[in-house]
N, C-alpha and C positions, 0 to 999 in steps of 0.2 A: 736743731737745738733740743736736747733732751728735756722732757717735762713740759714742752709747749705744744699744744694741740692746734695746728695751723687751720683746721676746719673751723675753729672758734672765731677766726677772723671774719667769717661770713654769718655765723650763727649766734655768737656770744662775744662781741667785741670787748666788752668790759672785762670778761673773764680772760680773754686772750691777752689784753694789755696788762692786767694785774699779774698774770703768770710771768710775763717778762720783767715787770717791775721787781717782783720778788726774787728773780734770778739775778738781774743786773739792771739798774736804773738806766745806765748809759746805753744799754742795748735797745731800750725803748726808742730813743732818738734815732738810732741807726736804722731800726726796722721801719719806723714810720717814714723816715726820709726815703728809704728804698721803695716803699709802697707808693708814696705820692710822686716820686720821680717817675716810676714806671707807669702809673695811672695817667699822668699828664704828658709823658714823653714818648710812650709807645702805644699806638692806637689799638694793637691787639691785646693790650692789658686794660682796656676800658672797663672790663667787668669788675675790676678791683673796687672796693668800697671807697667812697670819697667823702661826701657831705656828712653822712652819719658817723663815719669813723672820726672825722675831725671833732664833731660834737661830743662823742663818747670819750675821746682822748682828753678834751677839756674837762669833762665831768670827772674822769679818773684822776686828773692832776689836782682837782679840788679836794679829793679825798685822800691823796697820797702825798705826804709832806716832802718826800724825796724827789718827786717829779715836778720840776719847775715849769709853770705854764708859759713863762716868757722865753725860756730856752726852747720849749716845744714850739712856740709860735715862730721863732726865728729859724729854727732848723727846718721845719716843714715849709715855711715860706720860701726859703732858699732852694729847697728840693723841688718845689712846684715851679719856681722861676727857671731853674736849670732844665727841668723836664720839658717845659714848653719850648725852651731855646733849642734843645736837641731835636724836638719834633719839628720845629720850624726849618732847621737845616736839612732834615730828612725830606720834608716837603719840597724844599728848594732843589735838592739833589734829584728827586724823582720828577719834578716838573709836571708836565701835562700827562704823564703816565698815571698820575693820581686819579685822573678823570676817565681814562679810556677803558677801564674795566679789566686791564691786563694784569693787575696786581691782586691776587686772590685774597690776601689778608686785610684788604681795605673794605670795610662794610659800606656798600654803595648807598644804602638807606641812610645811614648816619652821615655819610659824606654829603648827600643831597640836602639833608636837614641843616647841616652846618653851612652849606653854600647859601641856603635861604636866609640864614641868620646874617650872613655877610651882605646879602643883597639889601636887607632891611636896615642893618645897624652899622655897617662899615667896620672901622677899627674898634668901635665899642663892643663888637662881638667878643673880642678877647677878654673883656671884663665880664660881660653878661654870661658868656659861656662857662665861666668858672662855677657858676651856680646852676648849671644845667648838665646833668649826668650824660655821658657819652659824647655830647657835643663838645664838652670840655676837652676831651682827648683828641678831637678832630680839628678844632679851631686853629691851633698853631700849624698843623700839617697843611691846611688849606691856605693859610697866610703865606707859608713858605712857597707852596706851589704857585700861588698868585703873585709872587715876587713883591710882597709888601716890603717897604724899606725897613731895614733892620733896626734903625733907631726908633722909628715909629712903633714897630712891633714891640721892642723892649719897653717903651713907655707904657703901653697898654698892658703888657705882660706883668711888669712889676706892680702896677696899680691893682690889676685884677687879682694877682696872687695874694697881695697884702690884705686886700679887703675880704677875700674869701676865707683865708686862714684866720685872720683876726676876729671876724664876725662869728664864725662857727666855733672855733676853739674858745673864744671869749664867752660866747653864750653857754657853752657846755660848762665852763669854769664857774660862771655866775650862778647857774642853776643846778650845778652838780650836787650840792648838799641839800637841795629842796627835796623833801620826802617824795613828792609825786614823781619827780624826775628820776630819783634813785630807784624807786620801785617800778618804773615803767621804761627802763632803758631797753628792754626787750622789744617793746612796741615801737620805740623810736628806731631800733635796728631794723625791724621788719619793714617799716615805711621807707627807710633809706635804701634797703635792698630792692624793694619793689620798684622804686624810682629808677633804678639802674636796669633791673632784669626785664621789666615789662616792655620798655622800648626795644630792647634787643630781641625778645621773643616775637613781638609783633612784626619787627623788621624781617626776621628770619621767615616767619609764616608768610609774609607778603611776597618775599622772593621765591619761596617754594610754590606758592599759588600761581605766580606769574610764570614760573618755569613749567608748571603743568598745563596752564591754559593757553599760553602764547603759541606753542606749536600747533595746537588744535585750531586756534583762531586763524593762524596763517594758512593751515591746510584747507579750512573752509573757504577762506577768502580766495585762495588759489583755485579751488574748485569752481567757485562762482565766476571767477574771471575766465576760466577755461570754457565754461558753459556759454558765457556771453559772447565768446569769439566764434562759437560754432554756428 
């Protein structure tokens, strides 16, 4: 779409949304629906902005008369519910392959973290995960792979999506015209991005470190075992 800088989605969300608003207000709903469907429905899209984008979208709707906050909330909520539902069925289809490491696009660190959530919170994970970057994208996949009953899943799915979108978009809308918030959306953006990127970077670093150290550790262990047998 000409005139829209897509890199602003990660560096200047308010500028990104305003550029779309000025082009076509209806397009904002379509773009946001696509983003939140992808972020919640496809685990390899977990890098997309979530919490911070919801807040900024609410703030922008408070400043732009043509952008309805209620239509925004409804559209994004439905997209988030649908995204989780698709992710659930992907997990159900993959089954135990989700856990055996044979699927390269599944982040093992994020998967283990989500599994720990389920161990502690059960079905409530689907609500709590909505407010936890990365885990949010993996929770429905794990629920599907674990054969959670679909009606139970949808109960938590709908409640979680509704609370998540309403609280963050609503907060952005309420504080969108407060001078401090208007003047510091950039800082809010940085915090939101850091919440997503840092866990991904740490997870990748951990996997690389284990990849480098495990073969050495195994070789040393094998050497010691060989010496002990002599």
